C-alpha positions as CSV (number, residue, x, y, z in Angstrom):
1,X,85.3,75.6,105.4
2,X,84.6,78.0,101.9
3,X,84.6,80.7,104.5
4,X,87.8,80.4,105.9
5,X,89.4,80.4,101.8
6,X,88.5,83.7,101.6
7,X,88.6,85.4,104.6
8,X,90.4,88.4,105.8
9,X,92.1,87.0,108.1
10,X,93.4,85.2,105.5
11,X,94.1,87.0,103.2
12,X,95.8,89.2,105.4
13,X,98.1,87.1,106.1
14,X,99.2,85.8,102.7
15,X,99.6,89.9,101.6
16,X,102.3,89.7,104.8
17,X,103.5,86.3,103.3
18,X,103.9,88.8,99.9
19,X,105.1,91.3,101.7
20,X,108.5,89.6,102.9
21,X,109.1,88.0,100.1
22,X,109.2,90.5,97.8
23,X,111.3,92.2,101.5
24,X,113.9,88.8,100.2
25,X,113.8,89.7,96.9
26,X,114.5,93.7,96.8
27,X,117.9,92.4,99.1
28,X,118.4,90.2,96.8
29,X,118.5,92.0,93.6
30,X,120.0,95.2,95.1
31,X,123.4,92.8,95.9
32,X,123.5,90.6,92.7
33,X,122.6,93.5,90.2
34,X,122.6,96.5,91.8
35,X,122.1,98.6,88.3
36,X,118.6,97.2,87.5
37,X,117.3,100.3,89.5
38,X,114.2,99.9,86.2
39,X,113.1,96.4,87.7
40,X,115.1,97.1,91.9
41,X,111.6,100.6,92.1
42,X,108.7,98.9,90.1
43,X,109.2,95.6,93.4
44,X,109.7,99.1,95.4
45,X,106.5,100.2,94.4
46,X,104.8,96.6,94.8
47,X,106.1,96.6,97.8
48,X,104.6,99.7,98.8
49,X,101.4,98.9,97.4
50,X,101.3,95.7,99.8
51,X,101.9,97.1,103.1
52,X,98.4,99.8,102.2
53,X,96.5,97.3,101.1
54,X,97.5,95.0,104.7
55,X,97.4,98.8,106.3
56,X,93.9,98.7,105.0
57,X,92.8,95.2,105.7
58,X,94.6,96.2,109.5
59,X,91.5,99.0,109.8
60,X,89.0,97.1,108.9
61,X,89.8,94.5,111.1
62,X,90.2,96.0,114.2
63,X,89.0,99.6,113.7
64,X,90.2,102.7,115.7
65,X,89.3,102.9,119.4
66,X,86.7,106.9,119.6
67,X,89.1,108.9,121.8
């Protein structure tokens, strides 16, 4: 059971959830506080980092097939 808690598949799900949460937070921040550029940039940077982590993990779990 402990294996499932730390499996790459579970980590991928957690990263996707966090990415979706950040999407929502960025959208709300842009509407509520359009003048707060610094926090918006930080959130977007974090979202990009998450997207990169998701891509790397997806590649590890399902490597591209050779041509």
